[in-house]
C-alpha positions in Angstrom: -31.4 -17.9 5.6 -32.0 -21.2 3.9 -32.9 -19.7 0.6 -29.1 -18.2 0.5 -27.5 -21.6 1.0 -25.6 -22.7 -2.1 -27.8 -25.1 -4.0 -24.9 -27.8 -4.0 -22.4 -28.2 -1.8 -19.8 -30.4 -0.3 -19.2 -29.2 3.2 -20.6 -27.8 6.2 -22.5 -24.6 7.0 -21.8 -22.8 10.0 -24.4 -19.9 11.0 -23.7 -17.9 14.3 -26.6 -15.8 16.1 -27.6 -15.0 19.3 -31.1 -15.7 18.6 -32.5 -18.9 20.1 -34.7 -19.8 17.1 -35.0 -23.2 16.5 -35.2 -24.7 13.2 -35.7 -28.3 11.9 -32.5 -28.2 9.5 -30.1 -27.3 11.9 -28.4 -28.6 15.4 -27.9 -25.8 17.8 -24.6 -25.5 20.0 -24.6 -22.8 22.8 -21.4 -21.5 23.7 -20.4 -19.4 26.9 -18.6 -16.5 26.4 -14.8 -16.6 27.2 -13.5 -15.2 30.2 -10.9 -12.4 29.7 -7.8 -14.5 30.1 -9.1 -17.5 27.9 -10.0 -14.8 25.5 -6.6 -13.0 25.3 -4.9 -16.3 24.9 -7.1 -17.2 22.2 -6.5 -13.7 20.2 -3.1 -13.8 20.9 -2.6 -17.1 19.7 -4.9 -16.7 16.5 -2.6 -13.6 16.0 0.5 -15.5 15.8 2.0 -13.6 18.8 1.7 -16.9 21.6 2.7 -20.4 21.0 0.0 -23.0 20.9 1.5 -24.1 24.3 2.0 -20.6 25.4 1.0 -19.0 28.5 -0.2 -15.4 28.9 3.0 -14.8 31.0 5.3 -15.0 28.3 3.8 -11.9 26.8 4.3 -8.5 27.8 2.3 -7.2 30.6 0.9 -4.2 28.2 0.0 -6.9 25.4 -1.7 -9.0 28.1 -4.1 -6.5 29.4 -4.7 -5.0 25.6 -5.9 -8.7 24.7 -7.6 -9.2 28.0 -9.4 -5.5 27.1 -10.0 -6.4 23.5 -11.8 -9.6 24.7 -14.0 -8.1 26.8 -14.8 -5.6 24.2 -15.9 -8.5 22.0 -18.1 -9.6 24.4 -15.8 -13.0 25.0 -17.4 -14.3 22.0 -15.2 -16.9 20.6 -15.4 -16.2 16.9 -15.4 -12.8 17.0 -11.9 -12.9 19.1 -10.8 -15.6 16.6 -11.6 -13.1 13.7 -9.8 -10.3 15.5 -6.7 -12.5 16.1 -6.7 -13.4 12.3 -7.0 -9.7 11.2 -4.0 -9.0 13.5 -2.1 -11.9 12.0 -2.4 -10.8 8.5 -1.4 -7.0 9.3 1.4 -5.4 10.9 -0.7 -3.2 13.3 -1.3 -3.5 17.1 -3.9 -4.5 19.5 -4.2 -0.9 20.6 -5.1 0.0 16.7 -7.9 -2.7 16.7 -9.3 -1.4 19.9 -9.3 2.0 18.7 -11.3 0.8 15.5 -13.9 -0.4 17.5 
């Protein structure tokens, strides 16, 4: 992966992997998968369908169940759930539509 890094950059690089391959130029940070409720909360917040302080109980039961299902389908992986939420935020599509595309 390192040969593909930009030669000069003023920021940081985020590399995600499920592999446990230690390298000398990076620090690892293990993240546990989110449980379905936490994943649903992240998804709905990232999608703009739940306020930052909002609780799952404030959305419809259907949306809550679909968000939990999508969280499980994505393995509870925070980055995947966040990306799915961003995709939903940028489109008028429903969670159900996204589930059908997986």
